[in-house]
C-alpha positions as CSV (number, residue, x, y, z in Angstrom):
1,X,0.0,0.0,0.0
2,X,1.4,3.3,-0.9
3,X,2.4,5.6,1.8
4,X,0.9,9.0,2.4
5,X,2.7,11.7,0.5
6,X,3.4,14.9,2.4
7,X,4.9,18.1,1.0
8,X,8.4,18.9,2.1
9,X,8.6,21.7,4.8
10,X,9.2,25.1,3.4
11,X,11.3,27.7,5.1
12,X,12.2,31.4,4.7
13,X,10.2,33.5,2.3
14,X,8.3,30.3,1.0
15,X,6.9,29.8,4.5
16,X,5.8,33.4,4.8
17,X,4.0,33.2,1.5
18,X,2.3,29.9,2.6
19,X,1.2,31.6,5.7
20,X,-0.1,34.7,3.9
21,X,-2.0,32.5,1.3
22,X,-3.7,30.6,4.1
23,X,-4.6,33.5,6.6
24,X,-4.2,36.6,4.4
25,X,-1.7,39.5,4.9
26,X,-4.2,41.4,7.3
27,X,-4.3,38.5,9.6
28,X,-0.7,37.9,9.6
29,X,0.0,41.6,10.3
30,X,-2.6,41.4,13.1
31,X,-1.0,38.2,14.5
32,X,2.4,40.0,14.6
33,X,1.0,43.0,16.3
34,X,-0.7,40.6,19.0
35,X,2.7,38.8,19.5
36,X,4.3,42.1,20.0
37,X,1.5,43.2,22.4
38,X,2.0,40.1,24.5
39,X,5.7,40.7,24.8
40,X,5.2,44.4,25.7
41,X,2.6,43.8,28.3
42,X,4.8,41.0,29.8
43,X,7.7,43.5,30.1
44,X,5.4,46.1,31.7
45,X,4.2,43.6,34.3
46,X,7.8,42.6,35.0
47,X,8.7,46.2,35.5
48,X,5.7,46.8,37.9
49,X,6.7,43.6,39.8
50,X,10.4,44.8,40.0
51,X,9.5,48.4,41.1
52,X,6.1,48.4,42.9
53,X,4.7,51.5,44.7
54,X,6.6,52.3,47.8
55,X,3.8,52.6,50.2
56,X,1.9,49.5,51.6
57,X,-1.4,51.2,50.7
58,X,-0.3,51.1,47.0
59,X,0.0,47.2,46.9
60,X,-3.5,46.5,45.8
61,X,-3.0,48.6,42.8
62,X,0.2,46.8,41.9
63,X,-1.6,43.5,42.2
64,X,-4.4,44.5,40.0
65,X,-1.9,45.8,37.4
66,X,-0.2,42.5,37.4
67,X,-3.4,40.8,37.1
68,X,-4.2,42.9,34.1
69,X,-0.9,42.0,32.6
70,X,-1.5,38.3,33.1
71,X,-5.0,38.7,31.6
72,X,-3.4,40.5,28.5
73,X,-0.8,37.8,28.2
74,X,-3.5,35.0,28.3
75,X,-5.9,36.7,26.0
76,X,-3.1,37.3,23.4
77,X,-1.7,33.8,23.5
78,X,-5.3,32.2,23.3
79,X,-6.3,34.5,20.5
80,X,-3.3,33.7,18.4
81,X,-3.7,30.0,19.0
82,X,-7.4,30.0,18.1
83,X,-6.7,32.0,14.9
84,X,-4.0,29.5,13.8
85,X,-6.1,26.3,14.6
86,X,-9.4,27.8,13.2
87,X,-11.8,25.5,15.1
88,X,-15.3,25.1,13.6
89,X,-16.8,26.7,16.8
90,X,-15.0,29.9,16.0
91,X,-17.7,32.6,15.7
92,X,-15.5,34.9,13.3
93,X,-12.8,34.8,10.9
94,X,-9.1,34.6,12.0
95,X,-8.6,38.2,11.1
96,X,-11.6,39.5,13.0
97,X,-10.5,37.3,16.0
98,X,-7.0,38.7,15.8
99,X,-8.3,42.3,15.7
100,X,-10.4,41.6,18.9
101,X,-7.3,40.1,20.3
102,X,-5.2,43.1,19.7
103,X,-7.9,45.4,21.0
104,X,-8.2,43.3,24.2
105,X,-4.4,43.4,24.9
106,X,-4.5,47.3,24.5
107,X,-7.4,47.5,26.9
108,X,-6.2,44.8,29.2
109,X,-6.3,47.2,32.2
110,X,-10.1,46.9,32.0
111,X,-10.1,43.1,32.2
112,X,-13.1,42.8,34.4
113,X,-15.2,44.1,31.5
114,X,-13.5,41.9,29.0
115,X,-13.8,38.7,31.2
116,X,-17.7,39.5,31.3
117,X,-17.6,39.8,27.6
118,X,-15.9,36.5,27.0
119,X,-18.3,34.8,29.3
120,X,-21.2,36.1,27.5
121,X,-19.7,34.9,24.1
122,X,-18.8,31.4,25.6
123,X,-22.4,31.0,27.0
124,X,-24.0,32.2,23.7
125,X,-21.9,29.7,21.7
126,X,-22.5,26.8,24.1
127,X,-26.1,26.3,23.1
128,X,-25.8,22.5,23.1
129,X,-24.5,22.6,26.6
130,X,-26.6,22.1,29.6
131,X,-28.3,25.3,31.0
132,X,-26.2,25.0,34.2
133,X,-22.9,25.3,32.4
134,X,-24.0,28.3,30.5
135,X,-25.3,29.9,33.7
136,X,-21.9,29.0,35.4
137,X,-20.0,30.8,32.7
138,X,-22.2,34.0,33.1
139,X,-21.8,33.9,36.9
140,X,-18.0,33.7,36.7
141,X,-18.1,36.6,34.3
142,X,-20.4,38.5,36.5
143,X,-18.1,37.7,39.5
144,X,-15.1,39.0,37.6
145,X,-16.8,42.1,36.5
146,X,-18.1,43.0,39.9
147,X,-15.1,41.9,42.0
148,X,-12.5,43.2,39.5
149,X,-14.2,46.6,39.2
150,X,-14.5,47.0,43.0
151,X,-10.8,45.9,43.4
152,X,-9.5,48.2,40.6
153,X,-11.5,51.4,41.5
154,X,-10.5,51.1,45.1
155,X,-6.9,50.3,44.4
156,X,-6.8,53.3,41.9
157,X,-8.0,55.7,44.5
158,X,-5.2,54.8,46.7
159,X,-2.3,54.8,44.3
160,X,-1.5,58.6,44.3
161,X,-0.9,60.7,47.2
162,X,-3.5,63.6,47.5
163,X,-4.0,66.6,49.6
164,X,-5.7,66.0,53.0
165,X,-8.8,68.0,53.4
166,X,-8.3,68.4,57.2
167,X,-6.4,66.9,60.1
168,X,-5.8,67.9,63.6
169,X,-2.4,67.8,65.4
170,X,-3.9,65.1,67.7
171,X,-4.6,62.9,64.7
172,X,-1.1,63.4,63.3
173,X,0.8,62.8,66.6
174,X,2.3,59.3,67.0
175,X,4.9,57.2,65.2
176,X,5.9,57.5,61.7
177,X,8.2,55.3,59.7
178,X,10.2,56.0,56.6
179,X,8.8,53.8,53.8
180,X,12.2,52.8,52.3
181,X,14.8,53.5,55.1
182,X,15.3,53.2,58.7
183,X,14.0,56.7,59.5
184,X,11.6,56.9,62.5
185,X,9.7,60.0,63.4
186,X,7.8,60.4,66.7
187,X,5.4,63.4,66.9
188,X,4.6,64.0,70.5
189,X,1.2,65.4,71.5
190,X,3.2,68.0,73.6
191,X,4.6,69.6,70.4
192,X,8.0,67.9,70.6
193,X,9.4,65.5,68.0
194,X,12.3,62.9,67.8
195,X,13.6,61.9,64.4
196,X,16.0,59.0,64.4
197,X,18.0,57.6,61.7
198,X,17.0,60.2,59.2
199,X,18.5,59.5,55.7
200,X,19.1,61.8,52.7
201,X,15.5,60.9,51.6
202,X,14.2,63.2,54.4
203,X,17.2,65.6,54.7
204,X,18.5,66.2,51.1
205,X,21.5,68.1,52.6
206,X,22.9,64.7,53.9
207,X,25.4,62.7,51.8
208,X,24.1,59.2,50.7
209,X,24.6,56.6,53.4
210,X,24.7,58.9,56.3
211,X,21.9,59.2,59.0
212,X,21.2,61.8,61.7
213,X,19.2,62.0,64.9
214,X,17.6,65.2,65.7
215,X,14.9,66.4,68.2
216,X,12.9,69.7,68.5
217,X,9.4,71.0,68.3
218,X,6.8,70.6,65.6
219,X,3.7,72.5,64.5
220,X,0.9,72.0,62.0
221,X,0.2,74.8,59.4
222,X,-3.4,74.0,58.5
223,X,-4.0,77.3,56.7
224,X,-2.4,75.9,53.5
225,X,-3.2,73.2,51.2
226,X,-1.5,70.9,51.4
227,X,-1.4,70.9,55.2
228,X,2.4,71.2,56.3
229,X,4.2,69.9,59.4
230,X,7.1,72.1,60.3
231,X,9.9,70.4,62.4
232,X,12.1,73.0,64.1
233,X,15.4,71.4,65.2
234,X,16.7,72.2,68.5
235,X,19.7,74.5,68.4
236,X,21.9,72.4,70.6
237,X,22.1,69.4,68.3
238,X,25.7,68.3,67.9
239,X,25.2,66.6,64.5
240,X,27.0,68.0,61.5
241,X,25.0,70.9,60.2
242,X,21.5,69.4,60.5
243,X,18.7,71.7,59.0
244,X,17.1,74.2,61.2
245,X,13.8,73.2,59.7
246,X,12.1,70.5,57.9
247,X,8.7,70.6,56.2
248,X,6.4,67.7,55.6
249,X,3.4,67.7,53.5
250,X,0.4,65.9,55.0
251,X,-1.1,63.8,52.1
252,X,-3.6,61.1,51.8
253,X,-3.5,57.7,50.1
254,X,-7.1,56.6,50.1
255,X,-8.1,56.4,53.7
256,X,-4.5,56.5,55.0
257,X,-2.4,59.5,55.8
258,X,1.3,59.8,54.7
259,X,4.0,62.5,55.2
260,X,6.0,63.6,52.3
261,X,9.1,65.9,52.4
262,X,8.2,69.3,51.1
263,X,11.0,69.6,48.4
264,X,9.4,69.7,45.0
265,X,5.8,70.1,44.5
266,X,6.1,68.3,41.0
267,X,7.6,65.2,42.5
268,X,5.1,62.6,43.6
269,X,5.7,61.4,47.2
270,X,7.5,58.1,47.0
271,X,10.5,56.3,48.5
272,X,11.2,59.4,50.8
273,X,7.7,59.4,52.5
274,X,6.7,58.4,56.0
275,X,3.7,56.2,56.9
276,X,2.2,54.8,60.0
């Protein structure tokens, strides 16, 4: 019996022409864009994982951002594979699917909405499946929509420091810790403060790697926005030329309050901030 005859593999330009004949040049271009999108969103997610927000209050937004990156990677890979395999149940052409894939990668930040849309499509295409399975798909989509939107909106509100509407000195008194260093600030209810292990992030006149300990009095200037805490250093401090005054902006991260050095109003409070 004669064996099955197969065409020899084609490489290089011939392989490209075969792919273009099978899928069309537009679909090939869209597939390339999808592959590049997967790579780009993976790099963005890795960068976010490497350099998350400095404050603990910003962690939920970092996690949401990573979830969006993973969703974009998954939707891109699945979209490319479905376009290549072209299953019979595919509700559209490979080119249309790849266009939707590219759009989904671009808008991956809104993954809860996309997850709901995918569940609706799956339920609509699974007409021969039991009703419970279609209902389960819709329920999962609704859960992703509601839970993901609640997660994303709450995390987004806490990612950036904003001006505090009003706070009293009693509310600000207590212990504060440098977010990315050993600095510790104790604001006493009696108007005195103790700042230990302050780094160059809090006192920009210090050389890198050096810390100072200072004490003095503090006061809240609540007539300005943002509100400012002024630390007046005691004159008998023996450290090498500590600053006479330090100013800290009182800012909010969602429901939390943070203190940011009053150095440059255009610089977002970050590694040099203090939190509870």
